[in-house]
C-alpha positions as a Python dict, from the first residue, in 0.01 Angstrom:
ca = {
    (1, 'M'): (0, 0, 0),
    (2, 'I'): (208, -229, 198),
    (3, 'E'): (40, -466, 434),
    (4, 'K'): (198, -483, 787),
    (5, 'T'): (162, -634, 1111),
    (6, 'L'): (188, -497, 1453),
    (7, 'K'): (538, -668, 1607),
    (8, 'S'): (585, -474, 1936),
    (9, 'I'): (535, -131, 2119),
    (10, 'E'): (821, 9, 2320),
    (11, 'P'): (876, 290, 2525),
    (12, 'F'): (1187, 477, 2409),
    (13, 'T'): (1507, 419, 2631),
    (14, 'S'): (1685, 756, 2653),
    (15, 'S'): (1588, 1135, 2687),
    (16, 'A'): (1724, 1199, 2340),
    (17, 'E'): (1456, 1029, 2187),
    (18, 'K'): (1177, 1161, 2396),
    (19, 'N'): (1289, 1514, 2293),
    (20, 'S'): (1338, 1521, 1940),
    (21, 'R'): (1035, 1272, 1817),
    (22, 'F'): (677, 1385, 1756),
    (23, 'C'): (400, 1126, 1706),
    (24, 'I'): (271, 1052, 1345),
    (25, 'G'): (-67, 1012, 1449),
    (26, 'C'): (-111, 1366, 1641),
    (27, 'G'): (198, 1553, 1648),
    (28, 'E'): (258, 1523, 2003),
    (29, 'P'): (574, 1436, 2149),
    (30, 'A'): (626, 1068, 2096),
    (31, 'T'): (688, 846, 2361),
    (32, 'K'): (638, 486, 2201),
    (33, 'L'): (830, 305, 1909),
    (34, 'V'): (576, 51, 1733),
    (35, 'K'): (748, -173, 1503),
    (36, 'Y'): (556, -320, 1223),
    (37, 'S'): (690, -616, 1033),
    (38, 'T'): (632, -685, 655),
    (39, 'I'): (797, -853, 354),
    (40, 'G'): (1166, -826, 370),
    (41, 'A'): (1142, -515, 627),
    (42, 'I'): (1073, -391, 990),
    (43, 'I'): (882, -40, 976),
    (44, 'I'): (941, 178, 1302),
    (45, 'E'): (695, 427, 1373),
    (46, 'K'): (682, 670, 1652),
    (47, 'Y'): (364, 770, 1886),
    (48, 'C'): (243, 911, 2198),
    (49, 'D'): (85, 704, 2482),
    (50, 'K'): (-290, 781, 2370),
    (51, 'C'): (-211, 716, 1966),
    (52, 'A'): (16, 415, 2078),
    (53, 'D'): (-276, 255, 2280),
    (54, 'A'): (-569, 309, 2009),
    (55, 'I'): (-299, 97, 1800),
    (56, 'K'): (-296, -180, 2068),
    (57, 'Q'): (-651, -214, 2110),
    (58, 'S'): (-715, -209, 1709),
}
């Protein structure tokens, strides 16, 4: 498994992003882009507010 470190949590910037993405944690509509840094890359995952808050608290 690739080790990743939380870099940032940002809201979507356009309504098109909000309407076409789903949370990878629960399947609800996603509202946040969660960025992780890892060796040689940045990983971007999409989450709803609830799941993004859980990531932020962990």
